[in-house]
Each structure stands twice: as structure tokens, then as C-alpha cells.
C-alpha positions as CSV (number, residue, x, y, z in Angstrom):
1,M,-46.6,8.5,-72.1
2,T,-42.9,8.1,-73.0
3,T,-39.8,9.9,-72.0
4,K,-37.7,11.2,-74.8
5,S,-34.0,11.9,-74.6
6,N,-32.8,15.1,-76.2
7,F,-29.0,15.2,-75.8
8,P,-27.1,16.3,-78.9
9,I,-23.8,15.9,-77.1
10,T,-24.3,12.2,-76.9
11,A,-25.2,11.8,-80.5
12,D,-22.2,14.0,-81.3
13,V,-19.8,11.7,-79.4
14,H,-21.1,8.5,-80.9
15,N,-22.3,9.5,-84.3
16,K,-20.0,12.3,-85.5
17,A,-20.1,11.1,-89.1
18,E,-23.9,11.7,-89.2
19,Q,-23.7,15.3,-88.0
20,P,-24.9,17.9,-90.5
21,K,-22.1,20.1,-91.9
22,K,-22.3,23.8,-91.2
23,S,-20.0,26.5,-92.5
24,S,-17.6,28.1,-90.1
25,L,-19.4,31.4,-90.4
26,A,-22.8,29.9,-89.5
27,T,-21.3,28.1,-86.5
28,L,-19.4,31.1,-85.1
29,T,-22.6,33.2,-85.3
30,G,-23.8,31.0,-82.3
31,L,-21.4,33.2,-80.2
32,L,-23.3,36.4,-80.9
33,P,-25.5,36.1,-77.8
34,F,-22.3,36.1,-75.7
35,L,-20.9,39.1,-77.7
36,A,-24.0,41.3,-77.7
37,P,-23.7,42.6,-74.1
38,Y,-20.3,44.1,-74.9
39,R,-21.2,46.0,-78.1
40,N,-19.8,49.3,-76.7
41,Q,-16.4,47.6,-76.2
42,F,-16.6,46.2,-79.7
43,I,-17.3,49.7,-81.0
44,L,-14.2,51.1,-79.2
45,A,-12.1,48.2,-80.5
46,G,-13.5,48.9,-84.0
47,I,-12.6,52.6,-83.9
48,A,-9.0,51.6,-82.8
49,L,-8.9,49.1,-85.5
50,L,-10.0,51.6,-88.2
51,V,-7.4,54.1,-87.0
52,A,-4.6,51.5,-87.0
53,A,-5.6,50.2,-90.5
54,G,-5.8,53.8,-91.8
55,S,-2.4,54.6,-90.4
56,T,-0.9,51.5,-92.1
57,L,-2.5,52.4,-95.4
58,A,-1.1,56.0,-95.2
59,L,2.5,54.8,-94.9
60,P,3.0,53.8,-98.6
61,Y,1.4,57.1,-99.8
62,A,3.9,59.0,-97.5
63,F,6.8,57.1,-99.1
64,K,5.6,57.9,-102.6
65,Q,5.5,61.6,-101.8
66,M,8.9,61.5,-100.2
67,I,10.5,59.7,-103.1
68,D,8.8,61.8,-105.9
69,L,9.0,65.2,-104.2
70,G,12.1,64.7,-102.1
71,F,14.3,62.8,-104.5
72,G,12.6,62.6,-107.8
73,N,13.1,66.2,-109.2
74,A,16.8,66.7,-109.9
75,S,16.3,70.5,-110.8
76,T,14.9,71.2,-107.4
77,A,17.2,73.1,-105.1
78,A,19.1,71.0,-102.6
79,S,17.7,73.0,-99.6
80,K,14.1,72.5,-100.9
81,N,14.9,68.7,-101.2
82,V,16.1,68.7,-97.6
83,A,12.9,70.5,-96.5
84,H,10.7,67.9,-98.3
85,V,12.7,65.0,-96.9
86,D,12.5,66.4,-93.3
87,L,8.7,67.1,-93.7
88,Y,7.9,63.6,-94.9
89,F,10.1,61.8,-92.4
90,L,8.4,63.8,-89.7
91,A,5.0,62.9,-91.2
92,L,6.0,59.2,-91.3
93,F,7.0,59.3,-87.6
94,G,3.6,61.0,-86.8
95,V,1.8,58.2,-88.6
96,A,3.8,55.6,-86.7
97,C,2.9,57.2,-83.4
98,V,-0.8,57.1,-84.3
99,L,-0.4,53.5,-85.5
100,A,1.3,52.5,-82.2
101,L,-1.4,54.0,-80.0
102,A,-4.3,52.6,-82.0
103,T,-2.7,49.1,-82.2
104,A,-2.2,49.1,-78.4
105,A,-5.8,50.2,-77.8
106,R,-7.1,47.6,-80.2
107,F,-5.0,44.9,-78.5
108,Y,-6.2,45.8,-75.0
109,M,-9.9,45.9,-76.0
110,V,-10.0,42.7,-78.0
111,S,-7.9,40.9,-75.3
112,W,-10.4,42.1,-72.6
113,L,-13.3,40.9,-74.8
114,G,-11.7,37.5,-75.3
115,E,-11.2,37.0,-71.6
116,R,-14.6,38.3,-70.7
117,V,-16.6,36.4,-73.3
118,T,-14.7,33.2,-72.6
119,A,-15.5,33.5,-68.9
120,D,-19.2,34.1,-69.7
121,I,-19.3,31.0,-72.0
122,R,-17.7,28.8,-69.3
123,S,-20.1,30.0,-66.7
124,A,-23.1,29.5,-69.1
125,V,-22.1,26.0,-70.1
126,Y,-21.4,24.9,-66.5
127,R,-24.6,26.5,-65.2
128,H,-26.5,24.7,-68.0
129,V,-24.8,21.3,-67.4
130,V,-25.5,21.3,-63.6
131,T,-29.2,21.5,-64.4
132,Q,-29.2,18.3,-66.5
133,S,-30.9,15.2,-65.2
134,P,-29.0,12.0,-64.4
135,Q,-30.1,10.8,-67.8
136,F,-27.6,13.2,-69.3
137,F,-24.7,11.9,-67.2
138,E,-25.8,8.3,-67.8
139,T,-24.8,8.7,-71.5
140,T,-22.1,11.4,-71.3
141,Q,-18.6,11.2,-69.9
142,T,-17.8,14.0,-67.4
143,G,-14.3,14.1,-69.0
144,E,-15.9,15.1,-72.3
145,V,-17.8,17.9,-70.6
146,L,-14.6,19.1,-68.9
147,S,-12.7,19.1,-72.2
148,R,-15.3,21.4,-73.7
149,L,-15.2,23.7,-70.7
150,T,-11.4,24.1,-70.9
151,T,-9.9,23.2,-74.2
152,D,-12.7,24.3,-76.4
153,T,-13.3,27.6,-74.6
154,T,-9.5,28.4,-74.8
155,L,-9.8,28.1,-78.6
156,I,-12.8,30.4,-78.6
157,Q,-10.8,32.9,-76.4
158,A,-8.0,32.9,-79.0
159,V,-10.5,33.7,-81.8
160,I,-12.3,36.4,-80.0
161,G,-9.2,37.9,-78.4
162,T,-7.0,37.7,-81.4
163,S,-8.3,36.1,-84.6
164,I,-11.5,38.2,-85.1
165,S,-9.5,41.4,-84.6
166,M,-6.8,40.1,-87.0
167,A,-9.4,39.1,-89.5
168,L,-11.1,42.5,-89.5
169,R,-7.7,44.3,-89.6
170,N,-6.4,42.3,-92.5
171,T,-9.7,42.5,-94.3
172,L,-9.5,46.3,-94.0
173,L,-5.9,46.3,-95.1
174,F,-6.7,44.1,-98.1
175,I,-9.6,46.2,-99.2
176,G,-7.8,49.5,-98.6
177,G,-4.6,48.2,-100.2
178,L,-6.6,46.9,-103.2
179,I,-8.3,50.3,-103.7
180,M,-5.0,52.1,-103.6
181,L,-3.4,49.6,-106.0
182,F,-6.1,50.6,-108.5
183,V,-5.5,54.2,-107.8
184,T,-1.8,53.7,-108.5
185,S,-2.1,51.5,-111.6
186,I,-5.3,50.1,-113.0
187,K,-3.5,47.8,-115.5
188,L,-1.1,46.2,-113.0
189,S,-3.9,45.9,-110.4
190,S,-6.2,44.1,-112.8
191,I,-3.6,41.6,-113.6
192,I,-2.8,40.9,-109.9
193,I,-6.5,40.6,-109.0
194,I,-7.0,37.9,-111.6
195,L,-4.0,36.0,-110.4
196,L,-4.9,36.4,-106.7
197,A,-8.5,35.1,-107.5
198,C,-6.9,31.8,-108.4
199,V,-5.6,31.5,-104.7
200,V,-9.1,31.5,-103.2
201,F,-10.1,28.0,-104.5
202,P,-7.3,25.9,-102.8
203,I,-7.7,28.0,-99.6
204,V,-11.4,27.2,-99.4
205,I,-10.9,23.5,-100.2
206,F,-8.1,22.9,-97.7
207,G,-9.9,25.2,-95.2
208,R,-12.8,22.7,-95.1
209,R,-10.5,19.8,-94.5
210,V,-8.7,21.7,-91.7
211,R,-12.1,22.3,-90.0
212,Q,-13.0,18.7,-90.0
213,L,-9.6,17.6,-88.7
214,S,-9.8,20.3,-86.0
215,R,-13.1,18.9,-84.8
216,D,-11.6,15.3,-84.8
217,S,-8.5,16.6,-82.9
218,Q,-10.7,18.1,-80.2
219,D,-12.7,14.9,-79.9
220,R,-9.6,12.8,-79.5
221,I,-8.3,15.1,-76.8
222,A,-11.7,14.9,-75.1
223,D,-11.6,11.1,-75.2
224,A,-8.2,11.1,-73.5
225,S,-9.4,13.6,-70.9
226,A,-12.4,11.4,-70.1
227,M,-10.3,8.3,-69.8
228,A,-7.8,10.1,-67.5
229,G,-10.6,11.5,-65.3
230,E,-12.2,8.1,-64.9
231,I,-9.0,6.3,-63.9
232,L,-7.8,9.0,-61.6
233,N,-11.1,8.9,-59.7
234,A,-10.6,5.1,-59.3
235,M,-6.9,5.0,-58.4
236,P,-7.2,2.7,-55.3
237,T,-9.0,0.1,-57.4
238,V,-6.5,0.4,-60.2
239,Q,-3.6,0.0,-57.8
240,A,-5.3,-2.8,-55.9
241,F,-5.6,-4.8,-59.1
242,T,-2.1,-3.7,-60.2
243,H,-3.4,-2.2,-63.5
244,E,-1.1,0.8,-63.4
245,K,0.8,-0.2,-66.5
246,I,-2.3,-1.3,-68.3
247,E,-4.1,2.0,-67.7
248,A,-0.9,4.0,-68.6
249,S,-0.8,2.0,-71.8
250,R,-4.4,2.7,-72.6
251,F,-3.9,6.4,-72.0
252,S,-0.8,6.4,-74.2
253,V,-2.8,4.9,-77.0
254,S,-5.5,7.5,-76.6
255,V,-2.9,10.3,-76.5
256,E,-1.2,8.9,-79.5
257,S,-4.5,8.9,-81.4
258,A,-5.0,12.5,-80.5
259,F,-1.4,13.3,-81.6
260,Q,-1.9,11.6,-85.0
261,T,-5.1,13.4,-85.6
262,A,-3.5,16.7,-84.7
263,M,-0.6,16.0,-87.1
264,R,-3.1,15.4,-89.9
265,R,-4.5,18.9,-89.1
266,I,-1.0,20.4,-88.9
267,R,0.0,18.9,-92.2
268,S,-3.1,20.2,-93.9
269,R,-2.6,23.7,-92.5
270,S,1.1,23.6,-93.6
271,L,0.1,22.7,-97.1
272,L,-2.5,25.4,-97.1
273,T,0.1,27.9,-96.0
274,V,2.6,26.8,-98.7
275,I,0.1,27.0,-101.4
276,A,-1.2,30.4,-100.3
277,I,2.3,32.0,-100.0
278,L,3.6,30.6,-103.2
279,L,0.6,31.6,-105.3
280,I,0.3,35.0,-103.7
281,F,3.9,36.1,-103.9
282,G,4.4,34.5,-107.3
283,A,1.6,36.7,-108.6
284,I,3.1,39.7,-106.9
285,V,6.6,39.1,-108.2
286,F,5.3,38.8,-111.8
287,V,3.3,42.0,-111.6
288,L,6.2,43.9,-110.1
289,W,8.4,42.7,-112.9
290,L,5.9,44.3,-115.2
291,G,5.9,47.5,-113.1
292,A,9.7,47.7,-113.3
293,H,9.6,47.7,-117.0
294,A,6.9,50.4,-116.9
295,V,9.3,52.6,-114.9
296,I,12.1,52.0,-117.3
297,Q,9.7,53.0,-120.2
298,G,8.7,56.1,-118.3
299,T,5.0,55.3,-117.9
300,M,5.3,55.1,-114.1
301,T,7.4,57.1,-111.6
302,G,9.7,55.6,-109.0
303,G,7.3,56.8,-106.3
304,D,4.4,55.2,-108.0
305,L,6.2,51.8,-108.2
306,S,7.3,52.1,-104.6
307,Q,3.8,52.8,-103.5
308,F,2.5,50.0,-105.6
309,I,5.0,47.6,-104.1
310,L,4.1,48.6,-100.6
311,Y,0.4,48.3,-101.2
312,A,0.9,45.0,-102.9
313,A,2.9,43.8,-99.9
314,I,0.2,45.0,-97.5
315,S,-2.5,43.2,-99.6
316,A,-0.5,40.0,-99.9
317,G,0.4,40.1,-96.2
318,A,-3.3,40.6,-95.4
319,I,-4.3,37.6,-97.5
320,G,-1.5,35.5,-95.9
321,A,-2.7,36.5,-92.4
322,L,-6.3,35.8,-93.3
323,S,-5.3,32.3,-94.3
324,E,-3.7,31.8,-90.9
325,V,-6.8,33.3,-89.2
326,M,-9.0,31.1,-91.3
327,G,-7.2,28.0,-89.9
328,E,-7.7,29.3,-86.3
329,G,-11.3,30.1,-87.2
330,Q,-11.8,26.5,-88.5
331,R,-10.6,25.2,-85.2
332,A,-12.8,27.6,-83.2
333,A,-15.8,26.7,-85.4
334,G,-15.4,23.1,-84.3
335,A,-15.0,24.1,-80.7
336,T,-18.0,26.4,-80.9
337,E,-20.1,23.7,-82.5
338,R,-19.3,21.4,-79.6
339,L,-20.1,24.0,-76.9
340,L,-23.3,25.0,-78.6
341,E,-24.3,21.3,-78.7
342,L,-23.7,21.2,-75.0
343,L,-25.8,24.3,-74.4
344,A,-28.6,22.9,-76.7
345,A,-28.9,19.8,-74.5
346,Q,-32.3,20.0,-72.9
347,S,-33.1,18.0,-69.8
348,P,-36.4,16.1,-70.0
349,I,-36.9,16.9,-66.3
350,Q,-38.2,20.5,-66.2
351,S,-40.2,22.6,-63.7
352,L,-43.5,23.9,-65.0
353,A,-43.7,27.6,-65.9
354,Q,-46.3,28.0,-63.1
355,P,-45.7,25.2,-60.6
356,S,-48.2,24.3,-57.9
357,P,-47.3,25.2,-54.3
358,L,-46.5,22.5,-51.8
359,P,-49.0,22.4,-48.9
360,A,-47.7,23.6,-45.6
361,R,-45.7,20.9,-43.8
362,T,-47.7,18.9,-41.2
363,A,-46.4,18.0,-37.8
364,N,-45.9,14.4,-38.8
365,G,-44.1,14.9,-42.1
366,A,-45.2,14.3,-45.7
367,A,-47.7,11.9,-47.3
368,L,-46.5,10.0,-50.3
369,T,-48.6,8.1,-52.9
370,L,-47.4,6.1,-55.9
371,S,-50.0,5.0,-58.3
372,D,-49.3,2.3,-60.9
373,V,-45.7,3.6,-61.5
374,S,-43.7,1.9,-64.3
375,F,-40.2,3.0,-65.4
376,H,-37.3,1.9,-67.5
377,Y,-33.9,3.6,-67.9
378,P,-33.2,5.3,-71.2
379,S,-30.1,3.1,-71.6
380,R,-32.2,0.0,-71.0
381,P,-35.5,0.6,-72.7
382,L,-36.5,-3.1,-72.8
383,T,-36.0,-3.8,-69.1
384,A,-38.5,-2.3,-66.6
385,A,-36.7,-1.1,-63.4
386,V,-40.1,-0.8,-61.6
387,S,-43.4,-2.0,-62.9
388,Q,-46.9,-1.1,-61.9
389,L,-45.7,0.0,-58.5
390,S,-48.5,1.3,-56.1
391,L,-47.7,2.5,-52.6
392,D,-49.4,4.7,-50.0
393,I,-47.3,6.1,-47.2
394,K,-48.9,8.1,-44.4
395,P,-47.3,11.2,-42.8
396,G,-44.8,10.1,-40.1
397,E,-44.7,6.5,-41.2
398,T,-41.4,4.6,-41.5
399,V,-41.3,2.2,-44.4
400,A,-38.4,-0.1,-45.2
401,V,-37.8,-1.3,-48.7
402,V,-35.8,-4.6,-49.1
403,G,-35.1,-7.0,-51.8
404,P,-32.3,-8.5,-53.9
405,S,-29.9,-6.3,-55.9
406,G,-31.5,-4.9,-59.0
407,A,-35.0,-5.2,-57.6
408,G,-35.6,-1.4,-58.1
409,K,-35.0,0.0,-54.6
410,T,-32.6,2.8,-55.6
411,T,-34.7,3.5,-58.7
412,L,-37.6,4.2,-56.4
413,F,-35.6,6.9,-54.7
414,Q,-34.5,8.4,-58.0
415,L,-38.1,8.7,-59.1
416,L,-39.1,10.3,-55.8
417,L,-36.4,12.9,-56.3
418,R,-37.6,13.3,-59.9
419,F,-34.2,12.6,-61.3
420,Y,-36.3,10.6,-63.8
421,D,-40.0,10.7,-64.7
422,P,-41.9,7.4,-64.9
423,Q,-43.2,6.4,-68.3
424,Q,-46.5,5.4,-66.6
425,G,-48.3,6.3,-63.4
426,S,-48.0,9.2,-61.0
427,I,-46.2,10.1,-57.7
428,K,-47.8,12.5,-55.3
429,L,-46.3,14.3,-52.4
430,D,-49.0,15.6,-49.9
431,G,-51.6,15.1,-52.7
432,I,-49.7,17.1,-55.3
433,D,-48.2,15.3,-58.4
434,I,-44.5,15.9,-58.1
435,K,-44.5,16.9,-61.8
436,Q,-46.6,19.9,-60.8
437,L,-44.0,21.1,-58.2
438,D,-41.0,23.2,-58.8
439,L,-37.9,21.0,-58.8
440,H,-36.3,22.9,-56.0
441,T,-39.5,22.9,-53.9
442,L,-39.7,19.1,-54.3
443,R,-36.1,18.4,-53.5
444,D,-36.0,20.9,-50.6
445,A,-38.7,18.8,-49.0
446,I,-36.6,15.6,-49.3
447,G,-33.4,14.6,-47.5
448,I,-31.3,11.7,-48.7
449,V,-28.4,9.7,-47.4
450,P,-27.1,7.9,-50.6
451,Q,-25.4,4.6,-50.7
452,D,-22.4,6.2,-52.4
453,T,-21.4,9.0,-50.1
454,V,-20.2,12.2,-51.7
455,I,-17.7,14.3,-49.8
456,F,-16.6,17.6,-51.3
457,S,-13.1,19.1,-51.3
458,A,-13.8,21.4,-48.3
459,D,-13.7,21.3,-44.5
460,A,-16.0,19.3,-42.3
461,M,-18.2,22.3,-41.4
462,E,-18.9,23.2,-45.1
463,N,-19.5,19.5,-46.0
464,I,-22.3,19.3,-43.5
465,R,-23.6,22.8,-44.2
466,Y,-24.1,21.6,-47.8
467,G,-27.4,20.3,-46.5
468,R,-28.6,23.8,-45.8
469,A,-26.5,26.6,-47.0
470,N,-27.7,29.2,-44.6
471,A,-27.3,27.1,-41.4
472,T,-25.3,28.5,-38.5
473,D,-22.2,26.8,-37.1
474,A,-24.2,25.8,-34.0
475,E,-26.9,24.1,-36.2
476,V,-24.1,22.3,-38.1
477,I,-22.6,21.0,-34.9
478,A,-26.0,19.9,-33.6
479,A,-26.6,17.9,-36.8
480,A,-23.1,16.3,-36.4
481,K,-24.0,15.3,-32.9
482,M,-27.2,13.7,-34.0
483,A,-25.3,11.7,-36.6
484,A,-22.6,10.6,-34.2
485,A,-20.1,12.5,-36.2
486,H,-19.2,15.3,-33.7
487,E,-16.7,13.2,-31.7
488,F,-14.5,12.1,-34.6
489,I,-14.6,15.6,-36.2
490,E,-13.4,17.1,-33.0
491,K,-10.4,14.8,-33.0
492,L,-9.4,15.9,-36.5
493,P,-6.3,18.2,-36.6
494,E,-8.3,21.4,-37.0
495,G,-11.7,20.1,-35.9
496,Y,-14.6,21.3,-38.0
497,Q,-12.2,23.4,-40.1
498,S,-10.2,20.3,-41.1
499,F,-9.9,19.8,-44.9
500,L,-11.3,16.3,-45.7
501,G,-9.4,15.8,-49.0
502,E,-10.8,15.1,-52.4
503,R,-13.8,12.8,-52.2
504,G,-13.1,12.6,-48.4
505,V,-10.0,10.4,-48.8
506,R,-8.9,11.4,-45.3
507,L,-11.9,9.8,-43.7
508,S,-12.9,6.2,-43.2
509,G,-16.0,4.8,-45.0
510,G,-18.0,5.0,-41.8
511,Q,-16.9,8.6,-41.1
512,R,-17.9,9.7,-44.6
513,Q,-21.3,8.1,-44.2
514,R,-21.9,9.9,-40.8
515,I,-21.0,13.2,-42.5
516,A,-23.6,12.5,-45.2
517,I,-26.2,11.6,-42.5
518,A,-25.5,14.9,-40.6
519,R,-25.9,16.8,-43.9
520,A,-29.4,15.2,-44.4
521,L,-30.4,15.8,-40.8
522,L,-29.3,19.5,-41.1
523,K,-31.8,19.9,-44.0
524,N,-34.6,18.8,-41.7
525,P,-36.8,17.5,-44.5
526,A,-40.4,16.3,-44.4
527,L,-39.4,13.1,-46.2
528,L,-36.2,11.3,-45.3
529,L,-34.7,8.8,-47.7
530,L,-32.0,6.4,-46.3
531,D,-30.2,4.3,-49.0
532,E,-28.1,1.8,-47.0
533,A,-27.4,4.7,-44.6
534,T,-25.6,2.4,-42.1
535,S,-23.9,0.1,-44.6
536,A,-20.4,1.4,-44.0
537,L,-20.5,1.6,-40.2
538,D,-19.0,-0.7,-37.7
539,A,-21.2,-2.2,-35.0
540,E,-20.6,0.6,-32.4
541,S,-21.1,3.4,-35.0
542,E,-24.1,1.7,-36.4
543,R,-25.7,1.6,-32.9
544,L,-25.0,5.3,-32.3
545,V,-26.3,6.3,-35.8
546,Q,-29.3,4.0,-35.5
547,T,-30.2,5.7,-32.3
548,A,-29.7,9.1,-33.9
549,L,-31.8,8.2,-36.9
550,E,-34.6,6.9,-34.8
551,A,-34.7,10.3,-33.1
552,A,-34.5,12.0,-36.5
553,M,-37.4,9.9,-37.8
554,I,-39.8,11.4,-35.3
555,N,-42.3,13.8,-37.0
556,R,-41.1,13.0,-40.5
557,T,-41.9,10.4,-43.1
558,T,-38.9,8.0,-43.7
559,I,-38.2,5.4,-46.3
560,I,-35.3,3.1,-45.7
561,I,-33.4,0.9,-48.1
562,A,-31.3,-1.8,-46.5
563,H,-29.8,-5.1,-47.2
564,R,-29.0,-5.6,-43.5
565,L,-32.3,-6.5,-42.1
566,A,-31.3,-5.7,-38.6
567,T,-31.7,-2.0,-39.5
568,V,-35.3,-2.3,-40.7
569,Q,-36.9,-4.5,-38.1
570,R,-38.4,-1.5,-36.2
571,A,-40.0,0.0,-39.4
572,D,-43.8,0.4,-39.3
573,R,-44.0,-1.5,-42.6
574,I,-41.6,-3.5,-44.8
575,I,-42.0,-3.6,-48.6
576,V,-40.3,-6.4,-50.4
577,L,-39.4,-5.7,-54.0
578,E,-38.5,-8.2,-56.7
579,N,-37.9,-7.4,-60.4
580,G,-39.6,-4.0,-59.9
581,H,-42.7,-5.4,-58.3
582,I,-44.0,-5.3,-54.7
583,V,-44.3,-9.0,-53.8
584,E,-44.7,-8.8,-50.0
585,T,-45.8,-6.2,-47.5
586,G,-46.0,-6.4,-43.7
587,T,-44.0,-6.1,-40.4
588,H,-40.9,-8.1,-39.7
589,A,-42.8,-10.7,-37.7
590,S,-45.6,-11.1,-40.2
591,L,-43.2,-11.4,-43.1
592,V,-41.1,-14.0,-41.4
593,A,-44.2,-16.0,-40.6
594,L,-45.3,-15.7,-44.2
595,G,-42.2,-17.8,-45.2
596,G,-41.6,-16.0,-48.5
597,I,-38.7,-13.9,-49.9
598,Y,-38.2,-11.8,-46.8
599,A,-38.2,-14.9,-44.6
600,N,-35.5,-16.5,-46.7
601,L,-33.4,-13.3,-46.5
602,A,-33.9,-13.1,-42.8
603,A,-33.0,-16.7,-42.3
604,L,-29.8,-16.3,-44.3
605,Q,-28.7,-13.2,-42.5
606,F,-29.6,-14.1,-38.9
607,N,-28.3,-17.7,-39.3
608,V,-25.0,-16.2,-40.3
609,L,-25.1,-13.8,-37.4
610,H,-25.8,-16.6,-35.0
């Protein structure tokens, strides 16, 4: 059995040149599932759009009538001319009122749709990303994901909230204007259509280039964002090694690369705009020159020419606007493609459609069995992190796992939590293969205190309550007391309501670790995993926490990872790992007597201590 990675986002970041090319239209159709729930709002916006376009197309006809009937007949009585002029000016104002109301309604509806759909996309992408396994984040920068959640969705918002509406509006104006041009003069319209057809080719050619450059521009921005996120999260290290100027220079290079890519896109769009405007209006001027001669020759009226000019202007303006919208659409197509790739990423770690239930918890905790487990990380396929690992842990037993760095200790915890699946062998919790369990059921049964403590930007109460969301304040405080965290929390300016800062910067390393221990104890799991749980504690805090942990280990199964052997001497059993294999098993006394790897580690540590 092998584990297969299926993360298009990763391939996208590293192999952009190999991505299959899709048309903008085909890419943007990927947004349809997000648009479908709001079809009623789209219908209302469409009605407003039709009314606004119809009002715009009615204006040239009103001008024609006013010119031909109000001014064109010299023999008509002056009073009748005045009546005609008044009537058509009144009609023009009425059309303008309808146009204003319809345009405002269209703007409101499409703006609402843009904001609503963008919010839905952001939520969907984030909801999907947080379900990905660590394998996804092993190969994908979080800054890249954040860029897609912010910059890319903003581009889509602009398209849905503005560009789609403008595209439909100008398409209607172009089609309506074209029909009215033929109604006014078939000859002139035929000439202008032939000339305008010549404009389509350069727009399509340059449009494709703009799309690719837009995609490249977004990728460069994402790269800069990823770099900035990584460095800002490591500022103490950066400043400790006095790398401020170096990192600022690296970021400047990345930003400059994004700028140069954006300028190539802007130059292409500018060239597209110049070509479109020159060709379109050159064709219109030539045709109008022909129309002026037709009026002089008497084959057209002044009103007909005025109507033709206005409809030609509307059609030309519509094409110009469409070229602008196409540029925005090309950028949004690139953004949509990136977001859809993110949504298409499928985690290889999935719950079964019909998972098995976990047996009722026993009084002593959970039983755990590993049978011939082998695993290598996707990023290191040739190196086994654990190999043919077999282990049987009884309910209520405390097992310590020791060994040199890279022996596979933390990997073992990741396999137990099913962050990864082994390529070979099985892991059973209370006799049930963990692959048969729902992921939430499995992880709800396990509490972990990781080596790298995570503190959220919230107060102390909510950070501990993260272990069990429905816990009462009294339960949170009880867990804090068990973890020897209550005393220092009470001394904070606002006690349990004190904000701990981003990543817990207002706490010491030992205080952060005690918060994490309290969080795990609040969960009250059947299986407790301690990954260097006391590594950041001073001697006094370690004594307090060790006493609390020993009390917490009662009636539950516990696995402890520790480099400091003083913390594992009281374990029921000690497992020694080396290169992913179990090489020694026994108690502290028996392993010291054995004179192997554990005895060497113990001699080094206790000789230093003494």
C-alpha cells in the first residue's frame, strides 16, 4: 500500500509552465456553484440591466425624432416646432429618469452579489484548507494560501461585483446598437462591421498574453507574501542574528520581481487599449465621413445621421469597455484558477463514509496496538521515519519513548493522530483500526501536549478552553490548577481574561507549555501524548507539572516522549527508538543494566547532573 499526494496547488507553485492552458470562460465557469444560490438576485440585476440598456438605446432614437420633427421641417409652424421640441425634451428627461433608477438598482444588486459571493468563496476555501493533512502544509507555504484568500478573492469580487455586469451591459448595448445601426443605414453599417471585425484579432491575441501575465503577477505577489509571513513569524531569531537588512533586502527583491511582472501586464493592457481605441474609432470616423457625404447628397436626413453617430458611439464605447472588462476578466480567470486548484486539493487522510464506532471508554483508558508499521514522509520518500514498528500498550499503561533526534518519536505521535497514514502495517485503538474511525472520534479520544507549544491570540481562559469548547470556567480553572498554571495566570493583569499576545509572546516558554498541558488535561482524553511536555520548564515548575501529570495519568493510557530521562524513570515501560526501529524495551533499571543505547544516554545525562 502506498500513500499518494494529490495537491494541485503544490504542482502549480513549482511547475507553472506545465499547467494546461484553459480559456478564461472555461475557468470562470468554476465560480458557478458559488453563484447558483443567488439566482433570484441575478434575475433582479438582469432586469435592471435590461431596463438600463434599453433606456440607453432609446436616447439616440429620441434625438432623431427631435431633430427631424422639431427642427427638420422648415414649413412647419413655429408653435408646432416648439410643441415637438418640448415633447421630445420631456421624453428625453423621462428616459434619463428610468436610466438613473435602473442603473442604481443594477449597481446595488451586483455589488451585493460581489460581496456575498466573495465572502462565500473565502469561507469555502478556508473551510477546505483547514481539513487538509499536514502533508499539504509540508509542501505548501501558508503565505501562498493567504494570498489566495485575500488578493485573489478581491479580484473575483471586482469581476462579480462590476465586470460581469459591465460585460453584460456593454454586450447588450453593442448588440442593440448594431441592430439600430442596420435599421438606420444598411450600407454604412455593413462597412463599419467589416472594419470592426478586424479589431477582434489583436484583442484576442493580446488578451491571452494579459491573462498569463496576470497569473504570473499574482504568483509573484504570493511569493512575497509567503516570504513576509515566514520572516515576521521569526522576528526574534532574525533580530538575534542581526539579519534585518538581509531579510529586508530579500523582500525588496521579491517585491521588485512582482512589480516588474505587474509592469509587463500593464504594458500589455496599455497596448491592447491603444490598438482597440485606434482601430475602433478610426473605423467609425471613416464611416461617418461617408455618412456626412450622404446627407449632403440628400440620401440621409440629419436626424438619421445623428442617430447613426450616437448608435455608433454607443457600439464603439461598448467594445472599448468590453476590452477593459476582458483585461479584468483575464486577471480574475488567473485568480479563479488558483482558488479552484486550492479547492481541488484532496487530503489523503479521509474519514470513511460509514466509520466504525469507538468502543465505550474503559476505566483505565485506551488500548493501543501497532503492528509492523512502516512510514516515510512524502517529502523524503527514500528515508523511512519508522520501520516495521510493532508495539502493544495496555489500558492505563504509561510508556516512555526515548532515543536520539530523528529516531521517529514525533513521527509516532503523528501516526497515532492520523496526520499521516503508514505505508505498511496497522494501528488499532481499543481493537479498531484507526482508519476505520471517524477522524474527529479518533482525535477526540487523544490529548496531546506538543513540543512546539501553540498559543492563540486570545485570553488565557479561551486558550485553555480550546481543549474542550463547551467546558465551563470552573473546569478550565481546575485544569489550570492541575497543570500548575493557575498561580501565574492569576498574577496576570486581568487574570484569566488577560490577552496573551500573538503566539503567546507575553508568556515565558514554561508558562506557554503549562497552558498547553492544561488544554490537554481539560480534554480528559483516554490516550494522552506528551511530546517533551516539561522541556521548557524550570526545576520548580517541572516538579509541579510532573506531580500534576502523574495525577492526570491515572485511569488513562499515556505515551511520553522525552530527552530528559529524569521525566521517564517512573514509566511502566521505556521504548528506545533508533532509526525508526525499536532497539530496546524495559524499565529504567533493566535498561541501565543492559548497557545499551539507553544506558549510554542515562550515563551522559546523570553524569552531567552530578
